[in-house]
C-alpha positions in Angstrom: -0.1 -0.2 0.1 2.6 2.2 1.0 4.5 1.9 -2.4 1.4 2.3 -4.2 0.7 6.1 -2.6 4.5 6.2 -3.0 4.0 6.1 -6.8 1.2 8.2 -6.9 2.5 10.7 -5.3 5.8 11.0 -8.2 3.2 10.7 -11.0 1.9 13.8 -9.4 5.0 15.5 -9.5 5.9 14.3 -12.7 2.6 15.8 -14.2 2.6 19.2 -12.3 6.2 19.6 -13.8 5.0 18.4 -17.5 2.0 20.6 -16.9 4.1 23.8 -15.8 7.0 22.9 -19.4 3.8 22.8 -21.9 2.2 26.0 -20.4 5.1 28.2 -22.2 4.0 29.5 -25.4 5.2 32.8 -25.5 8.7 34.3 -24.4 9.9 35.5 -20.7 12.8 38.3 -20.3 13.4 38.9 -16.2 16.1 41.8 -15.2 16.2 39.6 -12.3 17.0 41.5 -8.4 20.9 40.7 -7.9 21.8 43.7 -6.3 24.5 45.7 -7.6 24.9 43.8 -10.5 23.4 42.0 -14.1 21.6 38.9 -13.7 19.2 38.5 -17.2 16.9 35.2 -17.6 15.1 34.4 -21.1 13.0 31.9 -21.9 11.9 31.3 -25.2 8.3 30.2 -26.3 9.8 26.3 -27.1 11.5 26.3 -23.2 14.8 27.2 -24.6 16.9 29.3 -21.2 19.8 31.9 -21.6 21.2 33.6 -18.6 22.6 36.2 -19.2 25.1 37.4 -16.2 24.5 35.9 -12.4 24.9 38.8 -10.7 27.3 38.8 -7.5 27.7 35.8 -4.9 24.9 34.8 -3.3 22.0 36.7 -5.0 21.3 34.8 -8.1 19.5 31.7 -6.6 16.6 33.1 -5.0 15.6 35.4 -7.9 15.8 32.6 -10.9 13.3 30.8 -8.1 10.9 33.4 -9.2 10.4 32.6 -12.8 11.8 29.0 -13.0 10.5 25.9 -11.9 11.4 24.1 -9.0 11.7 20.9 -10.9 13.4 22.2 -14.0 17.2 21.9 -13.2 18.8 22.5 -16.8 19.6 26.2 -18.2 20.5 25.5 -22.4 23.8 28.6 -22.0 25.0 31.4 -20.2 26.6 34.7 -21.6 28.9 36.3 -19.6 28.9 39.6 -20.6 32.2 40.7 -19.0 34.2 38.7 -16.6 33.9 41.3 -13.6 32.5 40.1 -9.9 29.4 41.9 -10.2 28.4 40.0 -13.2 29.8 36.3 -13.0 29.9 35.9 -9.3 26.4 34.1 -9.1 27.4 31.6 -11.8 29.4 28.9 -9.3 25.7 28.9 -7.4 24.2 28.0 -10.8 26.9 25.6 -12.0 26.3 24.3 -8.6 22.5 23.5 -9.1 21.9 23.3 -12.6 23.0 21.2 -15.4 24.3 24.0 -18.6 24.8 23.2 -22.0 27.2 26.2 -23.1 29.0 29.0 -22.1 29.5 31.9 -24.6 32.1 35.0 -23.2 33.5 37.9 -24.8 37.2 36.8 -24.2 37.7 39.8 -22.2 40.1 38.5 -19.1 39.9 38.8 -15.2 43.0 37.7 -12.5 40.7 37.5 -9.8 40.1 33.9 -7.8 36.3 34.6 -8.4 36.9 34.2 -12.6 39.7 31.5 -12.0 37.4 29.3 -10.6 34.8 29.7 -12.7 36.9 29.3 -15.9 38.0 25.8 -13.5 34.3 24.5 -13.1 33.5 25.2 -16.9 36.4 23.3 -17.8 35.9 20.7 -15.2 32.4 20.0 -15.8 33.4 19.9 -19.9 30.9 22.7 -20.5 31.4 23.7 -24.4 32.6 27.3 -24.1 32.4 29.6 -27.2 33.6 33.2 -28.1 30.6 35.1 -28.5 31.2 37.5 -31.9 29.4 39.8 -34.2 27.1 38.1 -36.8 26.6 35.3 -34.6 22.4 34.3 -34.1 21.2 32.2 -31.7 17.7 30.7 -32.7 15.8 30.0 -29.4 13.0 28.8 -31.0 9.4 30.0 -31.5 10.5 33.2 -33.7 12.6 34.4 -30.6 16.5 35.1 -31.8 20.0 36.3 -30.3 22.3 38.6 -32.4 25.3 39.1 -31.3 26.6 42.9 -32.0 29.7 42.8 -30.0 32.7 42.1 -29.7 33.2 42.3 -33.6 37.2 41.6 -33.0 39.6 40.0 -30.5 39.1 41.8 -27.0 41.3 40.4 -24.7 43.5 43.4 -23.7 40.7 45.9 -24.1 39.5 46.5 -20.2 36.6 44.1 -19.4 33.7 46.9 -19.2 34.9 48.4 -23.3 35.2 44.2 -24.4 31.7 43.9 -23.0 29.3 41.7 -25.2 26.2 43.5 -26.7 23.0 41.4 -28.0 19.7 42.5 -29.7 16.9 40.0 -28.3 13.7 39.7 -31.3 10.8 38.5 -30.6 7.9 39.8 -33.0 7.7 43.6 -32.6 9.5 43.4 -29.1 13.0 44.2 -29.4 15.6 44.5 -26.2 19.1 45.9 -26.4 21.4 43.9 -23.8 24.6 45.8 -23.3 26.0 44.8 -19.9 29.0 47.1 -19.0 29.6 48.5 -22.9 30.9 52.0 -22.7 30.6 55.0 -24.6 33.8 53.4 -27.0 31.8 50.2 -27.9 29.0 52.7 -28.5 30.3 54.3 -31.4 31.7 51.4 -32.8 28.7 49.6 -32.6 27.1 52.9 -34.1 29.6 52.8 -37.2 28.8 49.2 -38.1 24.4 49.2 -37.5 21.9 51.2 -38.9 19.7 53.2 -36.4 16.8 50.9 -38.2 19.2 47.7 -36.7 19.8 49.0 -33.3 16.3 50.6 -32.8 14.4 48.2 -30.1 11.7 48.5 -27.6 14.0 48.1 -24.4 17.2 49.3 -23.4 19.4 47.6 -21.1 20.9 50.5 -19.9 24.7 49.8 -19.9 26.9 49.7 -16.9 23.9 50.3 -14.4 23.4 53.7 -15.6 26.8 54.6 -15.2 28.2 58.4 -17.3 30.6 56.3 -19.2 27.4 54.7 -21.4 24.5 55.7 -22.8 25.3 58.2 -24.9 22.9 60.9 -26.5 23.8 59.2 -30.1 23.5 55.8 -29.0 20.2 56.6 -27.3 18.5 58.2 -30.6 19.1 55.3 -32.5 17.8 52.8 -29.9 15.4 55.4 -29.4 13.6 52.6 -26.8 10.2 52.8 -25.3 11.6 51.6 -21.7 14.8 51.5 -20.3 15.7 48.9 -17.5 18.4 49.4 -15.2 20.1 46.7 -12.7 21.2 48.5 -9.7 21.8 48.0 -6.2 20.3 50.4 -3.6 22.3 52.8 -2.4 24.7 52.5 -5.0 28.5 53.1 -3.9 29.3 54.0 -6.9 26.4 56.5 -7.4 24.5 54.4 -9.9 22.1 55.4 -11.8 23.8 58.7 -12.3 21.4 61.8 -12.5 22.5 62.8 -15.8 22.1 59.4 -17.2 18.2 59.3 -15.5 17.5 62.7 -17.3 18.8 61.9 -20.7 16.3 58.8 -21.0 13.7 60.7 -19.7 14.5 63.6 -22.3 14.0 61.3 -24.9 11.1 59.8 -23.7 11.8 56.1 -22.1 10.1 55.1 -19.1 12.7 53.8 -16.4 12.5 50.2 -14.2 15.2 50.2 -11.7 15.7 46.8 -9.9 16.6 48.8 -6.7 13.2 50.7 -6.3 10.9 47.7 -8.1 13.0 44.2 -7.5 12.7 42.4 -10.6 11.4 43.5 -13.8 9.9 40.6 -15.9 8.7 41.4 -19.6 5.9 38.2 -20.8 4.8 37.8 -23.8 1.8 35.8 -24.3 2.0 35.7 -28.1 4.3 37.5 -30.8 2.0 40.1 -30.4 1.2 40.5 -26.6 3.8 41.2 -24.0 3.4 43.1 -20.7 6.1 44.1 -18.1 5.7 43.3 -14.3 
């Protein structure tokens, strides 16, 4: 009798998990509240899951639980936009708790113990490690795509911010520009290689937590976002986001969403035509 009860219990768990997976028909992007750092989760209509950064250490798992089923222990790929601690610290927690299918990184370097330990763990788990390069297109399924806009060259000797991965997620009429900690130097290169039509995006994930080193007027004009997302910690010791950048975004008519004020900011698209921000 006890065996039968146990089997029925396992069947219930399986059916709940199956129902959760089958319910996914649209796109989800979540700018997770990881404090002073970046951590962005993306899930396509077909269930492909990608993490862009994971914030500082010991911050990611609680926020990730808001958008990921407790039964789901697989993430298809992680993207390291730059190897600084506020972008990669949480990846050690992810690698301990999830099976990761692949890693994309820009090729910039960091001598920190956090970065060296992460690289060692990636190698230990034999996870494919790919240099992100301009021109790559990741087909997430269900009409969702990620296009890599930068790096367009070897950035091994560049500063970690200048060499950040910049990518554009598109799904129907929705487009989201993911900028990591990219600087005005990076923006200038991207502007020279892409037309405003190629850069125009519904949402801009503002570079470097709203620092003055990013989001030049020329870049903002080309992107022309309706919404601006800023991932930043409360009472940031770095003065992020800078008042000048907030004013610039407002002058361009972008509605600002900040994790220090709102917690995690989640975009959900029930269909290719219907999206909302929570």
